[in-house]
C-alpha positions as CSV (number, residue, x, y, z in Angstrom):
1,X,-6.1,-43.2,29.8
2,X,-6.4,-40.4,32.3
3,X,-6.7,-41.1,36.0
4,X,-10.3,-41.0,37.3
5,X,-11.4,-38.4,39.8
6,X,-12.8,-39.7,43.1
7,X,-16.6,-39.4,43.3
8,X,-17.5,-35.9,44.5
9,X,-14.0,-34.5,43.9
10,X,-13.8,-30.9,42.7
11,X,-13.2,-30.8,38.9
12,X,-9.6,-30.0,38.1
13,X,-8.4,-30.8,41.6
14,X,-5.6,-33.2,40.8
15,X,-4.9,-34.0,44.5
16,X,-8.2,-36.0,44.5
17,X,-7.4,-38.3,41.6
18,X,-8.0,-41.9,42.5
19,X,-6.2,-44.0,39.9
20,X,-2.5,-43.8,39.0
21,X,-2.1,-43.2,35.2
22,X,-2.1,-46.1,32.7
23,X,-2.4,-46.2,29.0
24,X,-2.4,-48.5,25.9
25,X,1.3,-49.1,26.3
26,X,0.6,-50.9,29.6
27,X,-2.0,-53.1,28.2
28,X,-1.3,-56.8,28.6
29,X,-2.7,-58.1,25.3
30,X,-1.5,-61.7,26.0
31,X,-3.7,-62.0,29.1
32,X,-7.0,-63.5,28.1
33,X,-9.2,-66.6,28.7
34,X,-6.5,-68.8,27.1
35,X,-3.4,-67.4,28.9
36,X,-4.6,-66.1,32.2
37,X,-1.4,-64.5,33.5
38,X,1.6,-62.4,32.5
39,X,5.0,-63.4,33.9
40,X,7.3,-60.5,34.4
41,X,11.0,-60.5,35.5
42,X,12.0,-57.7,37.9
43,X,15.3,-55.9,37.7
44,X,15.2,-55.2,41.5
45,X,14.4,-57.0,44.7
46,X,10.8,-57.1,45.9
47,X,10.8,-58.4,49.5
48,X,7.5,-60.1,50.6
49,X,7.1,-62.0,53.9
50,X,10.7,-62.7,54.4
51,X,11.7,-63.5,50.8
52,X,13.1,-61.3,48.1
53,X,11.5,-61.9,44.7
54,X,12.8,-61.1,41.2
55,X,9.7,-62.2,39.4
56,X,6.0,-61.5,39.4
57,X,2.9,-63.1,37.9
58,X,0.0,-60.8,37.1
59,X,-3.2,-62.8,36.9
60,X,-6.4,-62.1,35.1
61,X,-8.4,-63.2,38.2
62,X,-7.5,-60.1,40.3
63,X,-4.2,-61.0,42.0
64,X,-0.5,-61.1,41.6
65,X,1.8,-63.9,42.8
66,X,5.4,-64.5,43.3
67,X,5.5,-68.2,42.7
68,X,3.4,-70.7,40.8
69,X,1.0,-71.2,43.6
70,X,-1.7,-73.9,43.4
71,X,-3.0,-75.4,40.2
72,X,-6.6,-74.6,41.2
73,X,-8.4,-72.9,44.1
74,X,-11.6,-73.8,45.9
75,X,-14.1,-70.9,46.6
76,X,-14.6,-69.4,49.1
77,X,-10.8,-69.1,49.4
78,X,-9.2,-69.9,52.7
79,X,-5.6,-70.0,53.9
80,X,-3.3,-71.6,54.8
81,X,-3.4,-73.8,51.6
82,X,-1.3,-76.9,51.6
83,X,-0.1,-78.1,48.2
84,X,-1.1,-81.7,47.4
85,X,2.2,-82.3,45.6
86,X,5.0,-79.9,46.3
87,X,6.8,-81.0,43.1
88,X,3.9,-79.6,41.0
89,X,2.5,-76.9,43.3
90,X,3.9,-74.3,45.7
91,X,2.5,-72.7,48.8
92,X,0.7,-69.6,47.4
93,X,2.6,-66.3,47.8
94,X,0.2,-63.6,46.6
95,X,-1.4,-60.2,46.9
96,X,-5.1,-60.4,46.0
97,X,-7.1,-57.2,45.3
98,X,-10.2,-59.0,44.0
99,X,-9.6,-62.8,43.6
100,X,-12.5,-64.3,41.6
101,X,-12.8,-66.1,38.3
102,X,-13.1,-63.2,35.8
103,X,-13.5,-62.6,32.1
104,X,-12.5,-59.7,29.8
105,X,-15.7,-58.5,28.1
106,X,-15.3,-57.9,24.3
107,X,-18.3,-55.5,24.4
108,X,-16.2,-52.8,26.0
109,X,-13.1,-51.4,24.4
110,X,-9.9,-51.2,26.4
111,X,-11.1,-53.8,28.9
112,X,-8.4,-56.0,30.4
113,X,-5.3,-55.9,32.5
114,X,-2.6,-53.2,32.5
115,X,0.9,-53.3,34.0
116,X,3.4,-50.6,34.5
117,X,6.7,-50.2,36.5
118,X,7.9,-46.8,37.6
119,X,11.4,-46.0,38.7
120,X,10.7,-43.2,41.1
121,X,14.1,-41.6,40.9
122,X,13.8,-41.1,37.1
123,X,10.3,-39.6,37.0
124,X,10.3,-36.2,35.3
125,X,6.8,-35.2,36.4
126,X,7.4,-33.7,39.8
127,X,3.7,-33.6,40.7
128,X,3.3,-37.3,39.9
129,X,6.5,-38.1,41.8
130,X,5.3,-36.1,44.9
131,X,2.0,-37.8,44.8
132,X,3.6,-41.3,44.9
133,X,5.9,-40.3,47.8
134,X,3.0,-38.8,49.8
135,X,0.7,-41.7,49.2
136,X,3.1,-44.2,50.5
137,X,4.2,-42.0,53.4
138,X,0.7,-41.2,54.6
139,X,-1.8,-43.8,53.3
140,X,-1.2,-46.7,55.6
141,X,-0.1,-47.6,59.1
142,X,3.7,-48.3,59.4
143,X,4.7,-46.6,56.2
144,X,5.6,-43.2,57.5
145,X,9.0,-42.2,56.1
146,X,8.9,-45.0,53.6
147,X,10.4,-43.9,50.2
148,X,9.8,-46.4,47.4
149,X,12.4,-46.8,44.7
150,X,10.1,-48.8,42.4
151,X,6.4,-48.8,42.0
152,X,4.3,-51.5,40.2
153,X,0.9,-50.4,39.0
154,X,-1.5,-53.1,38.0
155,X,-5.0,-52.1,36.7
156,X,-7.9,-54.4,36.0
157,X,-10.4,-52.5,33.8
158,X,-14.0,-53.4,33.2
159,X,-13.6,-57.0,34.4
160,X,-16.8,-59.2,34.5
161,X,-17.5,-62.5,36.2
162,X,-16.7,-65.7,34.5
163,X,-19.5,-67.7,32.9
164,X,-21.9,-64.8,32.9
165,X,-25.3,-65.5,31.4
166,X,-25.3,-63.7,28.0
167,X,-28.9,-62.8,28.5
168,X,-28.2,-60.8,31.7
169,X,-26.9,-57.2,31.8
170,X,-23.1,-56.8,31.6
171,X,-21.6,-55.9,35.0
172,X,-18.0,-54.9,35.4
173,X,-15.5,-54.0,38.1
174,X,-12.4,-51.7,37.7
175,X,-9.7,-51.6,40.4
176,X,-5.9,-51.0,40.7
177,X,-3.1,-52.4,42.8
178,X,-0.1,-50.2,43.6
179,X,3.0,-51.9,45.0
180,X,6.0,-49.9,46.2
181,X,9.4,-51.2,47.3
182,X,12.7,-49.8,48.4
183,X,14.2,-53.3,48.0
184,X,14.1,-53.6,51.8
185,X,10.4,-53.1,52.6
186,X,7.3,-53.4,50.5
187,X,3.9,-51.8,50.9
188,X,0.8,-52.1,48.8
189,X,-2.5,-50.3,48.5
190,X,-5.7,-50.9,46.5
191,X,-7.8,-48.4,44.6
192,X,-11.3,-49.4,43.6
193,X,-13.1,-47.3,41.0
194,X,-16.3,-49.2,40.9
195,X,-17.5,-52.6,42.0
196,X,-20.9,-53.9,40.6
197,X,-20.5,-57.6,41.2
198,X,-18.8,-59.6,44.1
199,X,-18.9,-63.3,43.2
200,X,-18.4,-65.5,40.1
201,X,-20.5,-68.2,41.8
202,X,-23.7,-66.4,40.7
203,X,-23.7,-66.3,36.9
204,X,-27.0,-64.4,36.9
205,X,-26.2,-61.2,38.8
206,X,-22.8,-61.8,40.4
207,X,-24.2,-60.8,43.8
208,X,-25.3,-63.9,45.6
209,X,-22.6,-66.1,47.1
210,X,-19.2,-66.0,48.7
211,X,-17.5,-62.7,47.9
212,X,-14.2,-62.4,46.0
213,X,-11.1,-63.0,48.2
214,X,-9.1,-59.9,49.2
215,X,-5.7,-59.9,51.0
216,X,-2.3,-58.5,51.1
């Protein structure tokens, strides 16, 4: 799949591309309504709030976590969340780009979750490498001079809200999380291509009710 131009961007102007590239090789075919997450070991350190992680869980419901978290969540989401039993649950450690109960619609090909890890030093496409370095250097407060060694790209494509009424028009959201780390610091930014629904608590239109939880 090719990256998607930002709305209004000049055709052919690659500096205005919104999404980082992803393709069928990145597709997490095991993530579905039966198995809602993909567990991925990391061959590098990913520091996050004082801990260094070597594992990541990519969840269908619009977030990644670095531990098992809670068995279930009440919406609207609020933190801090205290586990009822610390032997069965853990204090959630997560990055949430659009946390809501979601489904992968079978009506649209290539819908689902995609995951890619880039080793920045080994990238052969210099234009792509330069874009990564510039994005992390310029895109957020405090990241000036930051040079990521590894970049994790997670894309949720054409996700609809859970329990959607089948007689209602299909609405989907597409968004992408980009995490960069130099094994000392970690930064993340979110790309949203389109958002047509905001809550799974409205199974008619996905618009009425508490919005999906977003945090970093």
